[in-house]
Structures are given as structure tokens and as C-alpha cells.
C-alpha positions in Angstrom: 160.9 25.4 -97.6 160.2 23.2 -94.1 156.4 22.9 -92.8 155.6 22.5 -88.9 153.0 20.8 -88.0 152.6 21.0 -83.1 150.2 18.6 -81.5 148.9 18.4 -78.2 147.9 15.1 -75.6 146.4 15.3 -72.9 145.9 12.1 -70.9 144.4 10.6 -67.7 144.8 7.3 -65.7 143.3 6.5 -61.9 145.7 5.3 -59.0 145.1 1.7 -57.6 147.3 0.2 -55.1 149.4 -2.9 -56.3 150.0 -2.4 -59.9 153.0 -1.5 -61.4 153.5 2.3 -62.1 154.8 3.3 -65.6 155.7 6.4 -66.7 157.2 8.2 -69.2 158.8 4.9 -70.5 160.1 4.3 -66.8 159.2 2.0 -64.1 158.2 3.6 -61.2 158.2 2.7 -57.5 155.4 3.1 -55.8 152.9 1.2 -54.2 150.6 2.2 -56.3 150.2 1.9 -60.0 147.4 3.1 -63.3 144.5 1.1 -63.7 144.6 1.0 -67.5 143.7 -1.9 -70.1 147.8 -1.5 -71.0 150.6 -0.7 -69.0 149.1 2.8 -68.3 152.0 4.6 -68.7 149.6 7.6 -68.5 153.0 10.0 -70.3 153.6 8.1 -73.8 149.8 8.2 -74.4 149.7 11.4 -73.6 152.8 11.6 -76.1 151.4 9.3 -78.7 147.7 11.5 -79.1 150.0 14.6 -79.1 152.2 13.1 -82.7 148.7 11.2 -83.9 147.2 14.9 -83.3 149.9 16.9 -84.8 149.3 14.8 -88.1 145.3 14.4 -87.4 145.4 10.6 -87.9 143.2 10.3 -85.1 144.0 9.0 -81.2 145.9 6.6 -79.6 141.7 4.8 -78.8 141.3 4.2 -82.5 144.8 3.1 -82.9 145.4 0.9 -80.1 141.7 0.2 -79.3 141.3 -0.8 -75.2 138.4 -3.6 -76.8 141.3 -5.0 -78.6 143.4 -8.3 -76.9 146.1 -7.2 -78.2 147.7 -4.2 -76.3 146.2 -6.2 -72.8 149.4 -5.4 -70.4 150.8 -3.9 -73.9 154.5 -1.9 -73.0 153.6 1.6 -73.6 156.8 2.0 -75.4 156.2 -0.4 -78.0 152.5 2.5 -79.2 154.7 5.3 -78.9 157.1 3.1 -81.2 154.1 1.8 -83.7 153.7 6.5 -84.1 156.5 7.0 -84.1 156.9 4.6 -87.3 153.2 6.2 -89.1 154.6 10.0 -88.5 157.4 8.8 -90.8 156.1 6.6 -92.9 153.6 10.2 -93.3 157.0 12.2 -94.5 157.2 14.0 -91.1 159.8 13.7 -88.5 160.2 14.8 -84.7 160.8 17.7 -83.6 160.6 17.7 -79.9 158.5 17.1 -77.5 157.6 18.6 -74.2 155.8 16.8 -71.7 154.6 18.2 -68.1 153.5 15.6 -65.7 150.7 16.5 -62.6 150.8 14.2 -59.8 150.8 14.5 -55.9 152.7 11.3 -55.0 155.2 9.2 -55.1 157.4 12.6 -56.3 159.1 11.1 -59.5 162.0 14.2 -60.2 164.1 11.9 -59.6 163.3 9.8 -61.9 163.3 12.8 -64.9 166.4 12.2 -66.5 166.5 8.7 -66.9 162.1 9.4 -69.0 163.8 12.0 -70.8 166.9 9.5 -72.4 164.4 6.6 -72.6 161.6 8.7 -74.6 164.1 10.1 -76.4 165.6 6.8 -77.6 162.9 5.3 -78.5 161.3 7.8 -80.4 165.2 8.1 -81.6 165.5 12.2 -81.7 168.5 13.8 -78.8 167.5 13.7 -75.0 167.4 17.3 -75.2 164.5 17.7 -77.3 162.4 15.8 -74.7 161.5 18.4 -71.6 159.6 16.0 -69.1 158.8 18.3 -66.1 157.2 17.3 -62.7 154.7 19.0 -61.3 151.7 18.5 -58.1 148.0 20.1 -57.6 149.0 20.7 -54.4 146.7 18.8 -53.2 143.6 19.5 -55.1 141.7 17.7 -57.0 141.9 14.0 -58.1 145.3 14.9 -58.3 146.2 16.4 -54.6 144.1 13.5 -53.4 146.0 11.3 -54.6 144.1 8.9 -56.8 144.9 9.7 -60.1 148.0 11.3 -62.6 147.2 13.6 -65.4 149.7 14.3 -68.7 149.5 17.3 -71.0 152.4 16.5 -74.6 152.8 19.0 -77.1 154.9 17.7 -80.1 156.5 19.6 -83.1 157.1 17.5 -86.4 158.0 19.1 -89.6 158.8 17.9 -93.3 161.4 19.4 -95.5 
């Protein structure tokens, strides 16, 4: 009998000028980037939380605390690689991931295909099992004022 679990993740990061913007494992050409201890890849952080949540393994802050200097400036793809290894070590496989990114600007639709392929490669799942959607908040709230970005991620994990 196949067992399934679903996890969801949510993350937010503030934007600041002069920082690099990493999103979905991809460097985005933008004058602003995310304020964070790591590289600030808010999409990968939400994805990690979804995977950890599906197996009741805590959250990204528990596994990679921002008080630990080893994670300072870390490429978030390394965090996702470690989380996926943990998922597999518990006998589960990633079935699919669905990610929604709310960012007023820059527009990121052109980056979505490379985000999908990058995340699929890191998670070792087919590209068609990774959905990345980009939206704005119609200039409402902190996202609409270009103060930050928020991301929701949902995953399905399974084992036989």
C-alpha cells in the first residue's frame, strides 16, 4: 500500500538594495535582493519547510539556524539537498512540489522554466513534477510596496 503525506511551507524575506536576488535556485537580475542569513532564497526556504512539515521534522530554522555561522551566506540549494536526503533517509520520496511566489518586481515569469529545472535537479524528480507560479499582489501590502517577497510551497511525499 502506498502512503502519502502532504506538507506546506511559507516564507517571507525583506528586500534591500545592493544584495543579490536568488529565487528558486536561480540568480535574478535585479537591483534588490533578500535580507537573510543565507543567500535568502525564499522559494527554497518555503520548499524546505514544506518537505520537513510533511514528515513532522520541524522547520528550516531548526535544521539550519541563523545563529550558526556555517549557514552564513550558504547557497540554499545546499539546504534543499540536505532536506531531500533527510526525506529519503526516512524512507520517503518527493512526488511533486507546487510553489507560488508573490513578488511585485522584478517580473520573474521569464525565470520560471529555469527555476523548475533547477529545483527538479536538486530534488532528483522530473521537471514536470515541479510547478512554479509567479504573481504580484496588485500593489497591495508589503509585497505590493516592493518591501519583500512571500512564497507558499506545497509538496507530496510518498512511500510504498
